[in-house]
C-alpha positions as CSV (number, residue, x, y, z in Angstrom):
1,X,0.3,-8.1,5.4
2,X,0.1,-5.0,3.3
3,X,0.2,-5.6,-0.5
4,X,3.7,-5.8,-1.8
5,X,5.3,-6.3,1.7
6,X,6.6,-9.8,2.5
7,X,7.1,-11.2,6.0
8,X,10.5,-10.5,7.4
9,X,12.9,-12.9,9.2
10,X,12.4,-10.7,12.3
11,X,8.7,-11.2,12.1
12,X,9.2,-15.0,12.2
13,X,11.5,-14.6,15.2
14,X,8.9,-12.4,17.0
15,X,6.2,-15.0,16.3
16,X,8.4,-17.8,17.8
17,X,9.2,-15.7,20.9
18,X,5.5,-14.8,21.5
19,X,4.4,-18.5,21.0
20,X,7.0,-19.6,23.5
21,X,7.0,-16.8,26.1
22,X,3.7,-14.8,25.5
23,X,3.2,-11.3,24.3
24,X,6.1,-8.9,24.3
25,X,6.0,-5.2,25.4
26,X,5.7,-2.6,22.6
27,X,9.1,-1.2,23.7
28,X,10.8,-4.5,22.9
29,X,9.0,-4.8,19.6
30,X,10.0,-1.3,18.6
31,X,13.5,-1.5,20.0
32,X,14.5,-4.8,18.3
33,X,12.8,-3.7,15.0
34,X,14.7,-0.5,14.8
35,X,18.0,-2.1,15.8
36,X,17.7,-4.4,12.9
37,X,16.5,-1.7,10.5
38,X,19.1,1.0,11.3
39,X,22.1,-1.3,11.3
40,X,21.3,-2.9,8.0
41,X,20.9,0.0,5.5
42,X,21.1,3.7,4.6
43,X,17.4,4.6,5.1
44,X,17.7,8.2,3.7
45,X,16.8,9.8,0.4
46,X,14.7,9.0,-2.6
47,X,16.0,5.4,-2.7
48,X,15.4,4.9,1.0
49,X,12.4,5.3,3.3
50,X,12.4,8.9,4.4
51,X,14.0,12.3,3.9
52,X,15.2,14.5,6.8
53,X,15.5,18.3,6.9
54,X,19.3,18.4,6.2
55,X,18.6,16.5,3.0
56,X,16.0,19.0,1.9
57,X,18.3,22.0,2.0
58,X,21.8,23.1,3.1
59,X,20.0,26.0,4.8
60,X,18.9,23.8,7.7
61,X,22.4,22.7,8.7
62,X,23.7,26.2,8.2
63,X,21.2,27.6,10.7
64,X,22.2,25.0,13.2
65,X,25.9,25.8,12.7
66,X,25.3,29.5,13.1
67,X,23.3,28.9,16.3
68,X,26.2,26.9,17.8
69,X,28.8,29.4,16.6
70,X,27.0,32.3,18.1
71,X,26.8,30.6,21.5
72,X,30.5,29.6,21.2
73,X,31.5,33.2,20.4
74,X,29.5,34.7,23.2
75,X,30.9,32.1,25.6
76,X,34.5,33.2,25.1
77,X,35.4,31.0,22.0
78,X,36.5,28.0,24.1
79,X,38.3,24.9,22.8
80,X,35.1,22.8,22.1
81,X,33.9,19.7,20.3
82,X,31.1,19.3,17.8
83,X,28.9,16.2,18.6
84,X,26.0,14.8,16.6
85,X,23.7,12.0,17.6
86,X,22.4,9.9,14.8
87,X,24.1,12.0,12.1
88,X,22.5,10.3,9.0
89,X,24.8,10.7,6.0
90,X,26.7,13.5,7.7
91,X,24.9,16.1,5.7
92,X,23.8,18.3,8.6
93,X,27.3,18.1,10.1
94,X,28.9,19.1,6.8
95,X,26.7,22.1,6.4
96,X,26.9,23.1,10.1
97,X,30.7,22.8,10.1
98,X,30.9,25.0,7.0
99,X,28.8,27.7,8.6
100,X,30.8,27.4,11.9
101,X,34.1,27.7,10.0
102,X,33.0,31.0,8.6
103,X,33.0,32.4,12.1
104,X,36.4,30.9,13.1
105,X,35.0,27.7,14.8
106,X,36.6,24.5,13.5
107,X,36.0,21.9,16.2
108,X,36.9,18.2,16.2
109,X,33.9,16.1,15.1
110,X,32.5,13.3,17.3
111,X,29.6,11.2,16.0
112,X,27.4,8.9,18.0
113,X,26.4,6.3,15.4
114,X,25.8,2.5,15.5
115,X,25.3,1.8,11.8
116,X,28.4,0.7,9.9
117,X,26.7,1.6,6.6
118,X,26.1,5.2,7.8
119,X,29.5,5.5,9.4
120,X,31.0,5.0,5.9
121,X,28.8,7.7,4.4
122,X,29.7,10.0,7.3
123,X,33.4,9.5,6.9
124,X,33.1,10.2,3.2
125,X,31.3,13.5,3.9
126,X,33.4,14.7,6.9
127,X,36.9,13.3,6.5
128,X,37.9,11.7,9.8
129,X,35.3,12.1,12.5
130,X,35.6,10.1,15.7
131,X,32.9,7.6,16.2
132,X,31.1,6.6,19.4
133,X,28.6,3.9,20.2
134,X,27.1,5.9,23.1
135,X,27.5,9.3,24.7
136,X,29.5,7.7,27.5
137,X,32.8,7.9,25.5
138,X,32.5,11.5,24.4
139,X,35.3,13.9,25.4
140,X,35.3,15.0,29.0
141,X,37.9,17.8,28.8
142,X,36.0,20.5,26.8
143,X,32.6,22.0,26.2
144,X,30.4,19.9,23.9
145,X,28.2,21.5,21.3
146,X,25.7,18.8,20.6
147,X,23.1,18.3,17.8
148,X,20.4,15.6,17.5
149,X,18.1,15.9,14.6
150,X,15.4,13.2,14.3
151,X,17.2,11.0,16.8
152,X,14.9,10.8,19.8
153,X,11.8,9.8,17.7
154,X,13.4,6.4,16.8
155,X,14.1,5.4,20.5
156,X,11.8,2.7,21.7
157,X,8.7,3.9,23.5
158,X,6.7,2.2,26.3
159,X,2.9,2.3,25.9
160,X,0.4,2.0,28.7
161,X,-3.3,1.5,28.0
162,X,-6.4,2.1,30.2
163,X,-8.6,-1.0,30.5
164,X,-11.7,-1.8,32.5
165,X,-9.4,-3.3,35.1
166,X,-7.1,-0.2,35.2
167,X,-3.8,0.7,33.5
168,X,-1.8,-2.1,31.9
169,X,1.3,-2.2,29.7
170,X,0.5,-2.5,26.0
171,X,1.9,-5.6,24.4
172,X,2.3,-7.2,21.0
173,X,0.5,-10.5,20.7
174,X,-0.4,-13.0,18.0
175,X,-3.8,-12.6,16.3
176,X,-4.7,-14.7,13.3
177,X,-1.9,-14.5,10.7
178,X,-0.2,-11.5,12.2
179,X,0.4,-9.4,15.3
180,X,-2.1,-7.4,17.4
181,X,-2.0,-5.1,20.4
182,X,-3.1,-6.6,23.7
183,X,-3.1,-5.5,27.4
184,X,-0.6,-7.0,29.7
185,X,-1.7,-8.8,32.9
186,X,0.1,-6.7,35.6
187,X,-1.4,-3.5,37.1
188,X,0.5,-0.4,36.0
189,X,-1.5,2.4,37.7
190,X,1.5,3.5,39.7
191,X,3.5,4.1,36.5
192,X,0.9,6.7,35.3
193,X,1.2,10.3,36.7
194,X,-1.6,10.9,39.1
195,X,-3.1,13.7,37.0
196,X,-3.5,11.4,34.0
197,X,-4.9,8.3,35.7
198,X,-8.6,9.1,35.3
199,X,-8.8,8.5,31.6
200,X,-11.5,6.7,29.5
201,X,-11.0,3.0,28.7
202,X,-8.8,2.6,25.6
203,X,-6.6,5.7,26.3
204,X,-3.0,5.2,25.5
205,X,-0.1,7.0,27.2
206,X,3.5,6.8,25.7
207,X,6.7,7.3,27.6
208,X,10.3,7.0,26.3
209,X,12.8,6.0,29.0
210,X,15.6,6.1,26.4
211,X,15.0,9.7,25.4
212,X,14.8,10.8,29.1
213,X,18.1,9.0,29.8
214,X,19.7,10.5,26.8
215,X,18.6,14.1,27.6
216,X,19.6,13.6,31.3
217,X,23.1,12.3,30.4
218,X,23.7,15.1,28.0
219,X,22.4,17.7,30.4
220,X,24.8,16.4,33.1
221,X,27.7,16.6,30.7
222,X,26.9,20.2,29.7
223,X,26.4,21.2,33.3
224,X,29.9,20.1,34.1
225,X,31.8,20.7,30.9
226,X,29.9,23.6,29.3
227,X,28.6,23.8,25.8
228,X,25.0,23.4,24.5
229,X,22.6,20.9,23.0
230,X,20.0,21.3,20.3
231,X,17.3,18.6,19.8
232,X,15.1,18.8,16.7
233,X,12.3,16.3,16.1
234,X,8.6,16.0,15.5
235,X,6.7,16.0,18.7
236,X,4.7,18.1,21.2
237,X,5.5,20.8,23.8
238,X,2.5,20.0,26.1
239,X,1.7,16.7,27.7
240,X,-0.9,14.7,25.9
241,X,-2.3,11.2,25.6
242,X,-2.8,8.9,22.5
243,X,-0.7,6.6,20.3
244,X,1.7,8.3,18.0
245,X,3.9,5.4,16.9
246,X,4.0,5.0,13.1
247,X,5.8,3.0,10.5
248,X,7.2,4.3,7.2
249,X,8.6,2.3,4.3
250,X,9.5,3.8,0.9
251,X,8.2,7.2,1.9
252,X,4.7,5.8,2.6
253,X,3.0,5.0,5.9
254,X,2.5,1.3,6.4
255,X,1.0,-0.8,9.2
256,X,2.9,-1.1,12.5
257,X,3.2,-4.8,12.1
258,X,3.7,-5.1,8.3
259,X,7.5,-5.6,8.2
260,X,9.4,-5.4,11.5
261,X,13.1,-4.8,10.9
262,X,12.4,-3.6,7.3
263,X,10.6,-0.3,8.1
264,X,11.2,2.8,10.2
265,X,9.3,2.9,13.5
266,X,9.1,6.2,15.2
267,X,6.9,8.1,17.7
268,X,6.3,11.7,18.5
269,X,8.8,13.2,21.0
270,X,7.4,14.3,24.4
271,X,9.4,17.6,24.7
272,X,7.3,18.6,27.7
273,X,8.7,15.8,29.7
274,X,12.2,16.1,28.3
275,X,12.3,19.8,29.2
276,X,11.5,18.9,32.8
277,X,14.3,16.3,32.8
278,X,16.9,18.8,31.6
279,X,15.6,21.4,34.0
280,X,16.0,19.0,36.9
281,X,19.7,18.6,35.9
282,X,20.1,22.4,36.4
283,X,20.1,23.5,32.8
284,X,18.2,26.4,31.1
285,X,15.7,25.0,28.6
286,X,14.1,26.8,25.6
287,X,11.6,25.4,23.1
288,X,10.0,26.5,19.9
289,X,8.4,25.3,16.7
290,X,10.9,24.6,14.0
291,X,9.4,27.1,11.6
292,X,9.6,30.0,14.0
293,X,13.1,29.1,15.2
294,X,14.5,28.8,11.6
295,X,12.8,32.1,10.7
296,X,14.3,33.9,13.7
297,X,17.7,32.5,12.8
298,X,17.5,34.1,9.4
299,X,16.7,31.3,7.0
300,X,14.5,33.5,4.8
301,X,17.4,35.9,4.3
302,X,19.7,33.0,3.5
303,X,17.1,31.7,0.9
304,X,17.1,35.1,-0.8
305,X,20.9,35.1,-0.9
306,X,21.1,31.7,-2.4
307,X,18.5,32.5,-5.0
308,X,20.4,35.7,-5.9
309,X,23.6,33.6,-6.3
310,X,21.8,31.0,-8.4
311,X,18.7,32.3,-10.1
312,X,18.2,29.1,-12.0
313,X,17.6,27.3,-8.7
314,X,15.4,30.0,-7.1
315,X,12.2,27.9,-7.3
316,X,13.8,24.8,-5.7
317,X,15.3,27.0,-2.9
318,X,11.9,28.6,-2.3
319,X,10.2,25.2,-2.2
320,X,12.8,23.9,0.3
321,X,12.4,26.9,2.5
322,X,8.6,26.4,2.6
323,X,9.0,22.7,3.5
324,X,11.2,23.6,6.4
325,X,9.2,26.5,7.9
326,X,5.6,26.4,6.7
327,X,3.0,25.3,9.3
328,X,1.4,23.0,6.7
329,X,4.8,21.1,6.2
330,X,7.5,20.8,8.9
331,X,7.2,24.2,10.5
332,X,4.7,23.4,13.3
333,X,5.0,19.6,13.5
334,X,8.8,19.7,14.3
335,X,10.0,21.3,17.5
336,X,13.4,22.6,18.7
337,X,14.7,22.3,22.3
338,X,17.9,24.0,23.4
339,X,19.8,23.2,26.5
340,X,22.4,25.6,27.9
341,X,24.1,26.0,31.3
342,X,22.1,28.4,33.6
343,X,25.0,30.8,34.0
344,X,25.8,30.8,30.2
345,X,24.5,32.9,27.3
346,X,21.1,31.7,25.9
347,X,20.8,30.5,22.4
348,X,19.4,32.6,19.6
349,X,16.0,32.2,17.9
350,X,13.8,31.4,20.9
351,X,12.3,34.9,21.5
């Protein structure tokens, strides 16, 4: 265990399960760890484990809101709903809704959130949003304008590893006093795309069935009902190999097995695959780095305006702007993917 981190109840549960039934897939380890983690706390902010873009500056949510409002206006100003997946404390929604209201868009708010602790914070920030456990219960009678910021990265991934016997599922096993990675016994070559099968021993490939299912389900809704979706997360736009799963606790990276259920487990989002999933459902797909998209949306002008209105906070505003758009910070690491119906206007900011 890492210094200062104590074994968790979930770690003891995992140990008993592995002793009784053998190693568990990485997907189960990540899924059950995050289920415990997210339902038991507010993980955001200085007192939590990490900070997201909406918490850095109101400008982020405002750019998202203006993007949605622009599409709504160019689509004929329909009677639409605002939807957010994993809305944190409601900060992004609050800022986006304020920006949308300035254009005449005041939609009902629907939040897909499983944490009671966060639902309370969201209700305090937004008044009376309607909560959903899954996307299945979202309204079916109107266009949906959907936002998901740092949502897909926390969905459980599956890992496949190349061994001297071929591809196997990567598992979590017992090793000494803790957990270790191990290769499963069953051949998994057929689960690896043909163009990626000839890799050196030790190569890891990650897939995220939950992310693919989420994007497909949303794409099907938008194809039928209209609207748009904006996914923002750290990830990559071209297919690649290698492990990206990481653990964060108290704003520091920790070991993947240090404190299951008491740390945030995430993985880079494979936007290359998700774009293909959405395209197969008939939607138009656009992608960009977060920095270039925010810049195209006018965040620099907004920063100048805020600084002029509040000169005492100009330095803080400038620093927040840089954190969001600079390549050395979030600008290149985070990506933006927009989904719109093929026969509808395209979203701004994608060139």
